[in-house]
C-alpha positions in Angstrom: 144.8 102.4 151.8 144.3 101.1 148.3 145.1 103.6 145.6 143.1 104.1 142.4 146.0 102.7 140.3 146.2 99.6 142.6 142.5 99.1 142.4 142.4 99.3 138.6 145.8 97.9 137.5 147.0 96.0 140.5 150.0 98.3 141.0 150.6 101.5 142.9 152.4 103.5 140.3 153.3 103.9 136.6 151.0 101.5 134.8 151.7 101.2 131.1 148.6 102.0 129.2 148.4 101.3 125.5 146.5 103.8 123.3 144.0 102.2 120.9 143.6 105.0 118.3 140.5 103.7 116.8 140.0 104.5 113.1 137.6 107.3 112.2 134.1 106.5 113.4 130.8 107.0 111.6 130.0 110.7 111.5 133.6 111.8 111.2 135.0 113.3 108.0 137.4 110.4 107.3 135.1 107.5 108.2 135.6 104.6 105.7 132.1 103.5 104.7 133.4 100.5 102.8 135.3 99.1 105.9 132.5 100.0 108.2 132.6 99.2 111.9 134.1 95.8 111.2 137.3 97.4 109.8 137.6 99.5 113.0 137.1 96.5 115.2 139.7 94.4 113.2 142.3 97.1 113.4 141.7 97.7 117.2 141.9 93.9 117.8 145.4 93.8 116.4 146.5 96.7 118.6 145.0 95.0 121.7 146.8 91.8 120.9 150.1 93.7 120.5 149.7 95.6 123.8 148.6 92.6 125.8 151.5 90.4 124.4 153.9 93.2 125.3 152.8 93.2 128.9 150.9 96.5 129.1 148.7 97.0 132.2 145.8 98.7 130.5 144.3 100.0 127.3 142.8 103.4 126.4 140.3 103.7 123.5 140.3 107.1 121.9 138.7 108.7 118.8 141.7 110.9 117.9 141.3 109.9 114.3 138.0 111.8 114.2 139.6 115.0 112.9 138.9 117.8 112.7 138.0 118.0 116.3 135.1 120.1 117.6 133.8 120.9 121.1 131.4 118.1 121.9 130.7 115.2 119.6 127.8 114.0 117.5 125.6 111.4 119.2 126.8 108.7 116.8 130.4 109.0 118.1 129.9 107.5 121.6 127.3 105.1 120.1 129.9 103.8 117.6 132.6 103.6 120.3 130.3 101.5 122.5 129.6 99.1 119.5 133.4 98.8 118.8 134.3 98.2 122.4 131.5 95.7 123.0 132.8 93.7 120.0 136.3 93.6 121.5 135.4 92.7 125.1 136.1 89.0 124.5 139.7 89.6 123.5 140.6 92.1 126.3 142.4 90.6 129.3 143.4 93.9 130.9 141.5 96.9 132.2 140.5 99.6 129.7 139.4 103.2 129.7 137.9 105.7 127.2 138.6 109.1 125.8 136.2 110.9 123.6 138.1 114.0 122.4 136.5 117.2 123.6 133.6 115.5 125.3 134.2 114.2 128.8 130.6 113.3 129.5 130.6 111.1 126.3 133.8 109.4 127.5 132.3 108.8 131.0 129.1 107.4 129.4 131.0 105.1 127.1 133.1 103.8 130.0 130.0 103.4 132.2 128.1 101.2 129.7 131.1 99.1 128.4 132.8 98.3 131.7 135.6 100.9 131.3 137.5 101.5 134.5 138.7 105.1 133.7 138.4 108.0 131.3 141.1 110.4 130.1 140.0 114.0 129.8 140.7 117.6 130.5 138.9 118.6 133.8 140.8 121.8 134.5 138.3 124.5 133.5 139.6 127.3 131.3 142.9 126.9 129.4 144.5 127.8 126.1 144.9 124.8 123.7 145.6 123.9 120.1 141.9 124.7 119.5 142.0 128.2 121.2 140.6 129.1 124.6 138.5 126.3 126.0 136.5 126.2 129.2 135.8 122.6 130.4 133.4 121.7 133.1 135.3 119.5 135.6 132.7 120.0 138.3 129.9 119.2 135.9 131.7 116.1 134.8 132.1 114.8 138.4 128.4 115.5 139.0 127.4 113.8 135.8 129.5 110.7 136.8 127.5 110.6 140.1 124.2 111.1 138.3 124.7 108.1 136.0 126.0 105.9 138.8 129.5 105.7 137.4 131.3 106.1 140.7 133.7 103.3 139.8 134.9 105.1 136.7 138.1 107.0 137.6 138.9 110.3 136.0 142.5 110.6 134.7 143.4 114.2 133.6 145.5 114.8 130.6 147.8 117.7 130.2 146.4 120.0 127.5 148.7 120.9 124.6 149.0 124.5 123.8 
C-alpha cells in the first residue's frame, strides 16, 4: 500500500521539507509597497534554490511574516500567495505545499489552484495557543477539501504552540 509520503515525496518516512517564509504580503502590516510582489518572489526564489540544491524533498510556502496574526485572513492574502507561487512554478523541481496561518480553508484553496500537494494546518478542534483559546474546524476543512475537488491535497497537522 502506497503511503501519502511515498505518493508525494517518493519516500516512506521523514521527508525534509524546507519552509519558504514568504515576506509580508499585501494587506499585512509590514508589506513593503516599494518592493511589491516582485520582491517577495525574488526572495522566495533564492530560498527555493537553496533548499533544492541542499537536497530537500519538498517546500512549504507560509505567510508567517504577516504579523500580527488574526483568525482567518483577508481575501488578498491567498490571492497574493497564488500570484507568488504561480511566478515560482518554473523554478520548483520538488513538491510543495501551503500554510496560511490561522486559515486552513485558504491554505487548501491556494494549494488546490497552484498544484500544491499538501497543506500544513491545525485540524484538532479546540486548543490553547499563543493566541488564546482557539477552536478550529477540522471536519469542516475536510468537507471543504471535498467540495472544491481537492482530494489530492494532503492535510498535514502541525502541533500547536501554547
